[in-house]
N, C-alpha and C positions, 0 to 999 in steps of 0.2 A: 481252863480243864473244867468240865463242867460232868464231874463224875456221876451226877444225881440218879440213884437207882428207885425215888419213888415214883409210879406213877399220877396222874392226876396233875388239877391245879394249871399253873403256867411258870413255868423256870426265867421270874423278872431276871435273875443275874443272865441267864441267856441274851435276855433284850439288853440288857443291858451289855455285854460283849458286843453283842452284834452294831450297836450305835457306837460303840467304841473303835470298831471294825478292825477288832484283833482276829488274829487266828483262831479259830477254836475245836478244841476236839470236848467232844461229848459223846455220853455214848446215844447208839441208836435206838430209838422209840420213845426218847424224851425229850429230844433236838428235832422235832417235826417239821420247823421253819428252815432245818437245813439238810441241804445235798451233799452229800457224800463227792469230796474233792472237787468241788465246786464252789461252795458255801460256808466250808466245813469237814473236820476230819473225824468221820464217826466209827468208833466204836461197837462191837457186838457188845449186847447186854452182859453177856456172861466171859466177857474178855478179862483175862488175867492181867495183876498189874504192868506187867512185861511189854503188854500188847500197850499200853497208854503212854509206858516211858518211850516206847520205839515211836510213836506216835507225835509226842514232844521231841523226841530225836531228830527228826524226822523234818520238821516244820523249821524245828531250831538251824537242825546244817544247809536249808532250802529256803532263805528269807524272801527270797522274790516271790515263792508261790504260797509262805504264809502270808505275804503282803495282798496276794491276789485274794485267798480265802477270806481275808479279813474286808479285802472293800467289797466282792460281792456277798458275804452276809452283812454289811450295813446297806446295800444297794437292795438285799432282797429283805428286811426290816422298813425302808423307806416306801416300798411300792407296796406293800402288806398293814403297815400300823400307821404311815402319813395320812393328815388330817381326810385329806379329800381321798386318800382309797380306801378310810373308814366311811365317809360321806356316801361315796358311792357304792359303795357296799351295805348301808344303811338303805336307802335311795332303792337298792333292787330289792331288797326283803322287803321294803314297805309296797313298792309294786305289786310283787309278788304274791301280798297279803288280798292286794285290793283285788287281783283276778279271781283269786280263789273263793273271795265272798259274793262273785256278781256271778 
């Protein structure tokens, strides 16, 4: 669960949960790398505590779905933050800078 309210920065706990392949329940708008019901369970920013509890209960009741969310979260992390992906984005950025300066 990632009930973080503050925006800004990068939620390191989220990365840790994604790396571990955990099913994640998080506040929408804070967990940008997650897609609701694909790689995490997102709740509205103003959700009542009961909504959080319902999300956790739903994932505990459907362990296969929770496992899929965790696997998809890990895959999303690897796709976006693996060294090869970071290197590709850096090279793309450098190339765009060189094109704009010519």
